[in-house]
N, C-alpha and C positions, 0 to 999 in steps of 0.2 A: 504494500500500500504506500503510494507516494504521499509525502507530507507537503502541504501547500500553505503558503502564507501570502497575504495581500498587503501591499504598502499603498495606502491611499483609499479612503472610503467615500469618495465623491460620487456624483450622480452615475458615472459610467460603471462603477463597481457593481451596481445592480444587474448589469448585463454580463460583465466579465465573470461573475461568480457562478453563473448558471451551468456552465460546462463542468465545473467541479461538483456542484450539488447533484448533478445527474450521473456522475461518473462512479463506476464500481472499482476504479483503480486508484482513486485519490481520496485524501481526507484533508479538509480545510481545518487547520489546527490553530491558526492565529491571524489576527489582522492588526494593522498599525495605522494610526491617524493622529495628527496633532490635536484634533477635536474629539475628545472621548465621547461626548454626547452623540456626535454624528456617527461614530463607529458603533456605538451601542444601538442606535436607531436602526442601522443597517442590519446588525445581527438579529435584532428583534424581527425585522421584516423577513430575513432569510430563515427563521426558525432555528437560530444558532445562538441563543442568548447567553449560553454558558461558556462560549468560546473566549479564549484569552485575548485581551486588548492591550496593545502597547502604544505609547506615545512616541517612543524613540525606535526607529527602524533597526538601528544597530543592536539594540537590546533584544529585539525579536529574533534577529538573525543569529545572535550569539547563544540564545537559550533554546531555540526550537528545533535545531537539526533538520532544516527544510530541504526538500528535494527540488521544489519548484517555488519561485517567487514571481508574483505579478506586481509590476511597478506601474501604478496608476496615479502619478503625481504630475505637477507642472513640469514642462519639458526641460527646464534648466537643471532639474534635480535628477534626471535620468542617469547621467553618467556617474556621478559620485555614488548613487545608490547601487547601480549595477556593478560598479567596481568593488564595493564593499561585499556585496553578495558573492561575486566571483571569487574574491580573495578568501572568503569564509567557507568555501566548499559547496555552495549551492550548485546543483547539477544543471538546472534549467532556469533561465531568466527570460521572462516575457515582458517586453516593454511596450506600453501603450504608444500608439503612433502620435506624432512623429518620433523617430528614434532619439533625437536630441534637438536642442535649439541651435546648435552650430555643427558644421561639418567636422570641426576639430574634435568636438566631444564624440561624434560618431566614430571617428577613427580611433580614439583612445578606448572607447567602449569595445569596439571590435577587437582591438589588440589585447586588452586585458582578458577578455573571454577566451581568446585563442590561446594565450599563455596558460590559462588555468583549465583548459579543456572543458569549457562550459558551453552548452547549447544556448545561443543567444537568438531570441526571436523578436521580431517586430510584430506586434499585434495589430493587424489590419484586417478587419472582418469582412469587407466587401468581397474579398476573394472567395469567401465561403457562403455567400448568399445563394440559396438554392437555384433561383432562376438564372443567376449569372454563371453558376457552374454548368447548367444545362446549355446556356448560350455558348460557352467556351467549347463544349463538346461539338456543337453544331458547326462552329467556326473551324474546328480542327478537321471535321469531316468535309469541309470545303463547300458548305451549303450556299455561300454567296461568292465562291471563288476566292481570289486573293484579296484580303482586306486592304483598302487603299486610303480610306479617310475615316477618322474617328471624331465624334462630336458628343459632348456631354453638357447638359444644362442642369444647374442646381437652382431650384426656386426656394425662396425664403418667404413663405406665406404667414398668415396670422396664427393659425392653429384652430382649435385648442390642442394643447400638447402636454407632455409630462412636465412636472415641476423641475426647474433648473435653479440650482443654488447660485445666487448672484455673485458670490465670491469666486466661483469658477469662471465667470465671465470677465472679472476684473483682470486677472493675470494674463488671460489670453489676449487682451488688448494692449499688453505691454511687450514690445518687440524683444526686449532684453530677456524676458522670461520665456516667451512663446517661440521666438525664432523668426517670427513674421506676424501676419495678422490672423484673426480668428477664422476667416473663411478660406483664403488661399493656402495658408501654411498648415493650420490646424485641421480643419475639415477637409481641405483640398488634397491631403495625402491619400484619402480614399479614392478620389477621382483620378489623380495621377497614377495610382496603382492600376485602375481599370484601363487607363490610356496606354499603359505598357503591356499589361497582361493580355487583354483581349486582342491587341494588335500583334502579339507575339514579339515584343521588343524589350530590350533591356535599358535603353536610354533614348534620348532625342538629340538631334544635332544642334538646333537653335530655337529660341523662343522670342516672341514679341508680345508685349502685353500693355493693356490700358486699364488702369485702376482708378476708380473715382472714390475718393474718401469724403464724399459730401456728408455722410452720416457721422463723420468725425472719429467715431470709435471702431469702425469696421471697414474692411477692404472690399466693399460691395456697393454698387454693381461693378463688375469687372469682366473683361474679355481677354482671353489668352489664346495665342496661336503658336503652333510649332511645326517643325519638319522632322520627320524621322530620318535616321541615317540610311543611306543607300549602300547596300552591300555589293551590288553589281551595277556598273554604269548603264547596263541594258535594262535594269529593272525600272518599272514605273515609280515615280516619286510617291511618297506617302506623307500625309499631313494629319493634323489634329487640331481641335479647338475646344475651348472650355468657357462656359458663361456662368456667372453668378448673378442672379436676378432677385431684387427685392419685390415682394408682392404683399405688403403688410395688411391689405384689406381683403385678401382672398381667404374665404372660409375653407380650411383644409385640415380636418381633424387627423391627429397623429398620436399614437401611443408613445412616441419618442420625441426627438427634437423637431423643431419647426422648420423642416426642410425636406425636400425630396429630389430625386434625380431621374433624368430621362436621357437615354443614350441612343445614338444613331451611328451605324457603321455601314459604309458603302464599300462594295467590292467589285471585282471584275465581272461577276455574274448576277449580282443582285444587291439587296439592301436588308439590313436588320435593325429593328427597333426594340429597345428594352425599356419597358414602362415601369417606373417606380423602383425604389429600393428602401430607403429609410421609412417611407410612409406606406410601403406595401401592405396590403390587407385592409386598407380603409375603403370607403365607399367607391372610390375610383376603381379599385381593383375588381369590384364586383360588377362593373359595367362591361358590356360586350366590346366597347370601343377601346378598352385598355387592358388587353391580355398581357401577361408578363413578357412574352417574346412574340414578335411579329416578323415574318420574313417574306420579302417579295422577290421571286425568282421565276424565270421562264413564263412570265405573264400570269403567275398565280400568287395569291396571298395565303400564307399558312400561319397557323398559330401553334405555339408550343408552351409547355410548362404550366398549363392551367390547373394541373393536378398537384403542383408543388406547393409547399408551405410558403407563404409570402410575408410572414411575420419576421421582422428584422432580427429578432432575438436568435433565430436559428443560425444566423451567420456567426454569432458569438459562440454558440454551443459547438458548432462544427469546427471552428478554429481551435478552440480549446481541446476538443477531442483529438484533433490531429497532433497537437503539441504533446499531449499525454502519451500518445502512441510513439512519438519520436523519442521521448525520454525513456520509455520502457524498452523499446525495440531497436532504437538507432535510426539513422537517417538525418535529413535536414529539415528544419522547421520552415514554415511558410509565414513570413519572410525571414531570410537570414539577415544577419547584421549588415552585410555588404549590400543586399537588396534594399534594406531599410535606408541605408545611407543614400543610395541612388534616388529614392523617393524624396529625400530631403533636398538633394541637389535640384531635382526637377521642380520642387515647390518653391525654391528660392529664386529661380531664374525669372519668374514674372516680376518680382520686385526689382531686381537688378535692371531689367529691361525698362520698366516704368520710370524708375527714379533717374535713369540716364537717358531716357527717350531714344533707345536704340535696340537693335537685336542683341540678345544675350546668348552666349555659347556655353554648352555643357562643360567644356574643359576649363572654363573660368572659375568654377566653384570648387575650390580646394582648401584644405587646411592652411597651406602656405599663403594663399591669397587672402584668407581671413586674417592672418597675422599682419600682413601689410595693408589690410583694409580695402583692397581693391575689389573684393566681391562681397563686402558686408551689406546686409539688408538694413536699411535705415527707416526709422519711423517717420511718417510724414510730419512736416513742420508747418506752422503758421496757417492752420486750417481755418476756413471761414465757417462759423457756426450759424450764420444767418439763414442760409439755404436749408439747413437741417431743421432749424426752428420752424420755418414756414412749412416744410414738408410734414413735420410731426403734427402741426396744427391741422393740416388737411387730413392726415391719417385719423386723428381723433374724431374729426367731423364725420368722415365717411364711416368710421367704426360705429358711431352712434346710430347711423342709418341701418347698418347691418344688424345691430342688436334689436332694433325695432322690428326688423324683418324676421327675427328669430334665427339668424345665421350663426350664433355663438352658442355652443353647447359644451360647457366645461366638464360634463359628466361622460363624455364620449369614451366608449371602450368597444373594441371589436373582438371577434372570436379568435382566440390565440391558436386554435387548432386548425384553422383554414388558411 
């Protein structure tokens, strides 16, 4: 039986813990959080009220003889925590995405885990979302031929959605802690992961981005474009794009965060659309217009994955089950530390492009260039709050209309089993 400890009991821990609660091969023996009440509330929710709680993660590591540790803390803490776990004999370390707030910390984390023979995993759950797994199978079968263009849209609607601790939003808006902004760098790691995995790529060649900080505290709306590397000059070029869009008056119930994703992939023989991820399972999923996977090829439209679970939590459970298997039987986690670092590089390029008003190249983002500050991501300066104030005034006005129309339902819950 593998002994598991969790460092950090914020909102996301409710999802990360599920794979261990359902596992016959692991036992959650302790949690750590600087806020004892928050940790206690989580254990009550998980039905584990007698579990040991620590305020100091080093004390938990020293006393509990753990096989696996989940690190669910602000990004700038990932490396020092992973280093201590690795040096203390923990066999498997799972780090919540992104791997670290800097490429320098990514490199140091990878190195120390290599030296201590530790399995280092970046926890990125979109890779394990059931409809996306099915889509990947279809792409490998060549259903749309050679994929040539990838597009993903993230929408930020009103909700209703799960409760989010405001303290978790605060540090994500500070570039020195997060490594970038809350959308492109923190949330965007999921989307950059899909842009590489579904297109069967390990990196991109170059990126151009436009980011509007009109909301002052968030890097949204934004548009990001990139070119994949060409292995053979005779091969057709491949491109990708990403959009983050605010829609604060759109009624969009979600059991999780107030966002959802839509993907389009075009190939040499057809096209594929993937409808929803984070919000999968809500009312949109139940309509005939938004099946999980739609493919157009040879003049026909086909649907796939309607029998698959579309609750986002299964992506967390599947990811954890895979890591448990790796620790028990060997192999490599999804994602490895090196792959996690690549996602961090990808996610930093839009900021470098935007702040310098130019195309940014993959090879620019290195530990060495962070030291001389030539590739450092910088927080926006001298932002004008007037536009955001006017925007919020209109949002509140429109929201009142929506409430009067009955479009807000804070009690929304959908069937977890479908």
